[in-house]
MIROPA-239856 format. One record per residue: y, z, x of N, C-alpha, C in turn. Coordinates in nm, 4 decimals. Layout:
REM residues N
[rec [Y; Z; X]; [Y; Z; X]; [Y; Z; X]]
...
REM end
This chain:
REM residues 60
[rec [0.3227; -2.8826; 0.5794]; [0.2702; -2.7777; 0.5251]; [0.3465; -2.6300; 0.5766]]
[rec [0.4902; -2.6342; 0.5640]; [0.5546; -2.5053; 0.6334]; [0.4992; -2.4004; 0.5491]]
[rec [0.4685; -2.3522; 0.4564]; [0.4034; -2.2485; 0.3984]; [0.3090; -2.1659; 0.4829]]
[rec [0.2487; -2.2845; 0.5070]; [0.0840; -2.2123; 0.5824]; [0.1649; -2.1649; 0.7079]]
[rec [0.2162; -2.2017; 0.7848]; [0.2446; -2.1462; 0.9169]; [0.3299; -2.0257; 0.8833]]
[rec [0.3966; -2.0102; 0.7928]; [0.4572; -1.8464; 0.7054]; [0.3625; -1.7683; 0.6902]]
[rec [0.2415; -1.8126; 0.5955]; [0.1357; -1.7592; 0.5835]; [0.0526; -1.7117; 0.7086]]
[rec [0.0250; -1.7733; 0.8184]; [-0.0408; -1.7454; 0.9135]; [0.0379; -1.6509; 0.9905]]
[rec [0.1565; -1.6327; 0.9973]; [0.2310; -1.5373; 1.0855]; [0.2228; -1.4150; 1.0336]]
[rec [0.2206; -1.4049; 0.8740]; [0.1783; -1.2584; 0.7799]; [0.0542; -1.1891; 0.8333]]
[rec [-0.0333; -1.3239; 0.8210]; [-0.1735; -1.2857; 0.8266]; [-0.2053; -1.2073; 0.9702]]
[rec [-0.1392; -1.2717; 1.0808]; [-0.1902; -1.2500; 1.2240]; [-0.1162; -1.1052; 1.2367]]
[rec [-0.0090; -1.0836; 1.1607]; [0.0696; -0.9104; 1.1679]; [-0.0415; -0.8265; 1.0853]]
[rec [-0.0874; -0.8672; 1.0284]; [-0.1874; -0.7969; 0.8913]; [-0.2963; -0.7444; 0.9503]]
[rec [-0.3535; -0.8267; 1.0344]; [-0.4955; -0.8707; 1.1153]; [-0.4407; -0.7616; 1.2247]]
[rec [-0.3368; -0.7531; 1.3241]; [-0.3096; -0.6492; 1.4101]; [-0.3504; -0.5123; 1.3208]]
[rec [-0.2640; -0.4787; 1.2099]; [-0.2279; -0.3577; 1.1655]; [-0.3859; -0.3347; 1.1549]]
[rec [-0.4799; -0.4056; 1.0608]; [-0.5937; -0.3694; 1.0267]; [-0.7106; -0.3448; 1.1514]]
[rec [-0.6554; -0.4325; 1.2698]; [-0.7279; -0.3759; 1.3924]; [-0.6807; -0.2566; 1.4265]]
[rec [-0.5927; -0.2189; 1.4505]; [-0.5254; -0.1140; 1.4817]; [-0.5810; 0.0167; 1.3798]]
[rec [-0.5976; -0.0081; 1.2858]; [-0.6855; 0.1142; 1.2067]; [-0.8425; 0.1014; 1.2283]]
[rec [-0.8752; 0.0088; 1.2386]; [-1.0106; -0.0379; 1.2767]; [-1.0416; 0.0490; 1.4191]]
[rec [-0.9792; 0.0501; 1.5116]; [-1.0039; 0.0977; 1.6401]; [-0.9702; 0.2639; 1.6230]]
[rec [-0.8824; 0.2954; 1.5401]; [-0.8637; 0.4346; 1.5458]; [-0.9823; 0.5023; 1.4178]]
[rec [-1.0509; 0.4546; 1.3413]; [-1.1270; 0.4987; 1.2755]; [-1.2473; 0.4889; 1.3545]]
[rec [-1.2630; 0.3980; 1.4179]; [-1.4166; 0.3759; 1.5067]; [-1.4064; 0.4792; 1.6333]]
[rec [-1.2840; 0.5079; 1.6728]; [-1.2668; 0.6012; 1.7794]; [-1.3009; 0.7581; 1.7143]]
[rec [-1.2321; 0.8125; 1.6102]; [-1.2382; 0.9049; 1.5551]; [-1.3826; 0.9504; 1.5059]]
[rec [-1.4497; 0.8146; 1.4318]; [-1.5914; 0.8565; 1.3619]; [-1.6968; 0.8524; 1.4780]]
[rec [-1.6861; 0.7392; 1.5765]; [-1.8218; 0.7606; 1.6740]; [-1.7856; 0.7682; 1.8127]]
[rec [-1.6518; 0.8188; 1.8374]; [-1.6104; 0.8704; 1.9714]; [-1.6085; 0.7558; 2.0690]]
[rec [-1.6018; 0.6491; 2.0456]; [-1.5859; 0.5279; 2.1537]; [-1.5412; 0.3934; 2.0299]]
[rec [-1.4944; 0.3009; 2.1246]; [-1.4594; 0.2027; 2.0420]; [-1.5416; 0.0561; 2.0502]]
[rec [-1.5628; -0.0169; 1.9473]; [-1.6624; -0.0879; 1.9642]; [-1.5448; -0.2215; 1.9348]]
[rec [-1.5620; -0.2769; 2.0511]; [-1.4457; -0.4006; 2.0767]; [-1.4696; -0.5256; 2.0159]]
[rec [-1.6160; -0.5359; 2.0417]; [-1.6852; -0.6523; 1.9733]; [-1.6472; -0.6760; 1.7969]]
[rec [-1.7043; -0.5188; 1.7391]; [-1.6837; -0.5386; 1.5872]; [-1.5317; -0.5406; 1.5656]]
[rec [-1.4574; -0.4901; 1.6147]; [-1.3246; -0.4910; 1.6194]; [-1.2676; -0.6273; 1.6337]]
[rec [-1.2934; -0.6989; 1.7218]; [-1.1990; -0.8238; 1.7241]; [-1.2896; -0.9424; 1.5822]]
[rec [-1.4092; -0.9149; 1.5771]; [-1.4729; -0.9656; 1.4485]; [-1.4172; -0.9426; 1.3141]]
[rec [-1.3486; -0.8154; 1.2997]; [-1.3182; -0.7644; 1.1840]; [-1.1522; -0.7955; 1.2070]]
[rec [-1.0615; -0.8170; 1.2801]; [-0.9592; -0.8880; 1.2641]; [-0.9625; -1.0232; 1.2539]]
[rec [-1.0606; -1.1043; 1.3136]; [-1.0595; -1.2124; 1.2896]; [-1.0890; -1.2656; 1.1113]]
[rec [-1.2114; -1.1619; 1.0755]; [-1.2386; -1.1988; 0.9340]; [-1.1145; -1.1753; 0.8531]]
[rec [-1.0504; -1.0393; 0.8932]; [-0.9254; -1.0105; 0.8039]; [-0.7936; -1.1099; 0.8133]]
[rec [-0.7918; -1.1627; 0.9166]; [-0.6822; -1.2493; 0.9128]; [-0.7305; -1.4171; 0.8258]]
[rec [-0.8220; -1.4510; 0.8636]; [-0.8689; -1.5424; 0.7736]; [-0.8635; -1.5200; 0.6253]]
[rec [-0.9137; -1.4019; 0.5885]; [-0.9149; -1.3807; 0.4331]; [-0.7704; -1.3488; 0.3782]]
[rec [-0.6929; -1.3029; 0.5052]; [-0.5424; -1.2992; 0.4282]; [-0.4398; -1.4153; 0.4043]]
[rec [-0.5004; -1.5026; 0.4844]; [-0.4532; -1.6609; 0.5222]; [-0.4922; -1.7154; 0.3979]]
[rec [-0.6285; -1.7187; 0.3738]; [-0.6754; -1.8105; 0.2186]; [-0.6306; -1.7353; 0.1315]]
[rec [-0.6080; -1.6195; 0.1204]; [-0.5172; -1.5162; -0.0558]; [-0.4080; -1.5703; -0.0496]]
[rec [-0.3351; -1.5819; 0.0577]; [-0.1693; -1.6427; 0.0443]; [-0.1353; -1.7939; 0.0303]]
[rec [-0.2387; -1.8266; 0.0967]; [-0.2393; -1.9894; 0.0498]; [-0.2827; -2.0160; -0.1114]]
[rec [-0.3933; -1.9606; -0.1354]; [-0.4477; -2.0059; -0.2706]; [-0.3289; -1.9381; -0.4127]]
[rec [-0.2608; -1.7789; -0.3562]; [-0.1899; -1.7601; -0.4516]; [-0.0594; -1.8263; -0.4626]]
[rec [-0.0176; -1.8794; -0.3416]; [0.1005; -1.9777; -0.3950]; [0.0697; -2.1117; -0.4615]]
[rec [-0.0506; -2.1486; -0.4470]; [-0.0905; -2.2848; -0.5268]; [-0.1201; -2.2807; -0.6703]]
[rec [-0.1206; -2.1249; -0.7229]; [-0.1167; -2.1105; -0.8518]; [0.0038; -2.0860; -0.9335]]
[rec [0.0827; -2.0585; -0.8928]; [0.2166; -2.0770; -0.9134]; [0.3176; -2.1820; -0.9533]]
REM end
């Protein structure tokens, strides 16, 4: 399944970008960074993006 590996590469980049936005917003709103929630957000965001990419390609 070569498409899954390319989907994972895209999802990792998206999760990192989402994590950067989460850290910036967390720091701006709360004045400190919650690393545990940030890591959980990045993991969940990466999984959601990967699943969405895999299923969107299956329907074509």
